[in-house]
C-alpha positions as a printed NumPy array, in Angstrom:
array([[-101.051,  -23.054,  -50.975],
       [-101.908,  -25.018,  -47.874],
       [-105.638,  -25.07 ,  -47.048],
       [-106.503,  -23.142,  -43.891],
       [-109.381,  -24.483,  -41.837],
       [-110.909,  -21.029,  -41.269],
       [-111.753,  -20.851,  -44.996],
       [-113.859,  -24.015,  -44.955],
       [-117.577,  -23.745,  -45.61 ],
       [-119.674,  -26.669,  -44.398],
       [-122.469,  -26.596,  -46.968],
       [-124.169,  -29.878,  -46.03 ],
       [-126.341,  -28.211,  -43.383],
       [-127.279,  -25.211,  -45.543],
       [-130.595,  -24.902,  -47.324],
       [-130.643,  -24.281,  -51.058],
       [-130.316,  -20.573,  -51.818],
       [-127.921,  -17.732,  -51.097],
       [-125.578,  -17.621,  -48.089],
       [-122.976,  -14.969,  -47.216],
       [-119.613,  -15.427,  -45.523],
       [-116.831,  -12.98 ,  -44.628],
       [-113.165,  -13.888,  -44.254],
       [-110.489,  -11.524,  -42.955],
       [-107.185,  -12.333,  -44.643],
       [-104.18 ,  -11.169,  -42.649],
       [-100.711,  -12.217,  -41.529],
       [-101.488,  -15.946,  -41.147],
       [-102.949,  -16.12 ,  -44.642],
       [ -99.961,  -14.427,  -46.27 ],
       [ -97.483,  -16.509,  -44.261],
       [ -99.252,  -19.698,  -45.403],
       [ -99.03 ,  -18.551,  -49.031],
       [ -95.227,  -18.874,  -48.857],
       [ -94.876,  -16.114,  -51.457],
       [ -91.869,  -14.023,  -50.406],
       [ -93.201,  -11.009,  -52.285],
       [ -96.27 ,  -10.85 ,  -49.996],
       [ -95.075,   -9.405,  -46.692],
       [ -98.533,   -9.225,  -45.144],
       [-101.736,   -7.377,  -45.725],
       [-105.324,   -6.895,  -44.747],
       [-108.037,   -8.054,  -47.116],
       [-111.73 ,   -8.493,  -46.507],
       [-113.116,  -11.356,  -48.582],
       [-116.882,  -11.453,  -48.947],
       [-118.182,  -14.719,  -50.353],
       [-121.721,  -15.332,  -51.537],
       [-122.516,  -19.031,  -51.899],
       [-125.464,  -19.987,  -54.103],
       [-126.359,  -23.563,  -53.174],
       [-128.5  ,  -25.912,  -55.225],
       [-128.788,  -29.695,  -55.259],
       [-125.954,  -30.207,  -57.792],
       [-124.021,  -26.917,  -57.816],
       [-122.288,  -24.568,  -55.419],
       [-121.552,  -21.209,  -57.028],
       [-119.256,  -18.927,  -55.054],
       [-118.861,  -15.242,  -55.829],
       [-115.72 ,  -13.904,  -54.169],
       [-115.193,  -10.171,  -53.673],
       [-111.873,   -8.914,  -52.275],
       [-111.084,   -5.45 ,  -50.969],
       [-107.982,   -4.352,  -49.057],
       [-104.238,   -4.198,  -49.513],
       [-101.158,   -6.408,  -49.754],
       [ -97.906,   -5.31 ,  -48.136],
       [ -94.941,   -5.665,  -50.489],
       [ -91.839,   -3.845,  -51.658],
       [ -91.978,   -1.136,  -54.307],
       [ -90.44 ,   -2.276,  -57.596],
       [ -88.938,    1.187,  -58.119],
       [ -87.435,    2.188,  -54.756],
       [ -87.589,   -1.135,  -52.841],
       [ -89.317,    0.537,  -49.862],
       [ -92.325,   -1.094,  -48.166],
       [ -95.706,   -0.18 ,  -49.611],
       [ -99.349,   -1.149,  -49.424],
       [-100.635,   -2.299,  -52.809],
       [-104.41 ,   -1.74 ,  -52.95 ],
       [-106.426,   -4.651,  -54.281],
       [-110.03 ,   -5.027,  -55.301],
       [-111.323,   -7.949,  -57.314],
       [-114.085,  -10.401,  -58.036],
       [-114.039,  -14.038,  -59.033],
       [-116.632,  -16.733,  -59.561],
       [-115.931,  -20.376,  -58.744],
       [-118.386,  -23.173,  -59.46 ],
       [-118.291,  -26.517,  -57.667],
       [-120.285,  -29.357,  -59.227],
       [-121.257,  -32.353,  -57.136],
       [-120.421,  -35.218,  -59.497],
       [-118.284,  -38.319,  -59.809],
       [-117.177,  -37.255,  -63.309],
       [-114.085,  -35.094,  -63.613],
       [-115.125,  -32.145,  -65.776],
       [-112.016,  -30.012,  -66.185],
       [-112.835,  -28.213,  -69.442],
       [-113.449,  -24.919,  -67.672],
       [-111.222,  -23.089,  -65.184],
       [-114.088,  -21.947,  -63.012],
       [-115.747,  -25.386,  -62.779],
       [-114.419,  -27.819,  -60.172],
       [-115.847,  -31.306,  -59.713],
       [-116.273,  -32.485,  -56.127],
       [-117.519,  -35.786,  -54.756],
       [-121.3  ,  -35.913,  -54.23 ],
       [-120.629,  -37.169,  -50.699],
       [-118.567,  -34.103,  -49.782],
       [-119.97 ,  -31.887,  -47.069],
       [-117.543,  -28.937,  -47.131],
       [-115.4  ,  -26.854,  -49.475],
       [-112.198,  -25.031,  -48.603],
       [-111.701,  -21.671,  -50.334],
       [-108.088,  -20.902,  -49.318],
       [-106.698,  -21.725,  -52.768],
       [-109.42 ,  -19.738,  -54.552],
       [-108.929,  -16.688,  -52.312],
       [-105.185,  -16.814,  -53.02 ],
       [-105.86 ,  -17.218,  -56.743],
       [-108.19 ,  -14.215,  -56.747],
       [-105.54 ,  -12.077,  -55.012],
       [-102.825,  -13.185,  -57.419],
       [-104.964,  -12.49 ,  -60.481],
       [-106.014,   -9.007,  -59.361],
       [-102.642,   -7.624,  -58.29 ],
       [-100.937,   -5.465,  -60.908],
       [ -97.757,   -6.88 ,  -62.43 ],
       [ -95.706,   -3.856,  -61.387],
       [ -95.927,   -2.63 ,  -57.796],
       [ -94.914,    1.012,  -57.389],
       [ -95.767,    3.826,  -55.025],
       [ -98.044,    6.553,  -56.36 ],
       [ -96.102,    9.405,  -57.999],
       [ -93.992,   11.305,  -55.477],
       [ -94.231,    8.679,  -52.695],
       [ -91.089,    6.636,  -53.461],
       [ -88.126,    6.924,  -51.11 ],
       [ -86.783,   10.419,  -51.973],
       [ -83.115,    9.39 ,  -51.801],
       [ -83.617,    6.457,  -54.16 ],
       [ -85.837,    8.509,  -56.499],
       [ -83.119,   11.177,  -56.714],
       [ -80.465,    8.614,  -57.661],
       [ -82.783,    6.982,  -60.21 ],
       [ -83.528,   10.349,  -61.797],
       [ -79.783,   11.054,  -62.138],
       [ -78.936,    7.767,  -63.806],
       [ -81.955,    7.675,  -66.087],
       [ -80.633,    7.614,  -69.619],
       [ -81.686,   10.305,  -72.04 ],
       [ -81.208,    8.968,  -75.525],
       [ -82.384,    9.914,  -78.964],
       [ -85.173,    7.73 ,  -80.31 ],
       [ -84.37 ,    5.332,  -83.121],
       [ -84.957,    7.226,  -86.419],
       [ -86.793,    4.221,  -87.864],
       [ -89.678,    4.973,  -85.482],
       [ -90.129,    8.438,  -87.002],
       [ -91.64 ,    6.891,  -90.148],
       [ -94.171,    4.963,  -88.07 ],
       [ -95.023,    8.065,  -86.025],
       [ -95.643,    9.986,  -89.262],
       [ -98.042,    7.272,  -90.434],
       [ -99.807,    7.289,  -87.069],
       [-100.157,   11.091,  -87.113],
       [-101.568,   11.089,  -90.681],
       [-104.347,    8.752,  -89.558],
       [-105.338,   11.024,  -86.653]])
């Protein structure tokens, strides 16, 4: 994802300690993501930056929704999202890539851009399947789906496993 300038934190002028930032992720953010599935959204990203002489630890907290299509009825929906992620930036010339949450940055750097990490946090906290809550799918589509849903007898081989499971209960 392309880095957006509004997600850049200039840490060079900050004192060591805790600093808070808020980013509102909307249409421009989702358009820049170039993910067709994301049709828009409104997410509030609160970032707490813990600065020390060698480390920058960011704690990202997201809360809001992503606009997408329902996997069941294909109608627009708002998928709620809430998530947290920690990202550590180490000021070093060595490339330490053993850990996913540790990123090495040049000691001469003066700013970090969080666009990629905000996008990553969203992607990791969205459920795999996006469906309306029960009863909120497009009624016409839900009716058709209910009619074509296959009712079949379970495979008799599973009965033996169910018996074993029930004996243990």
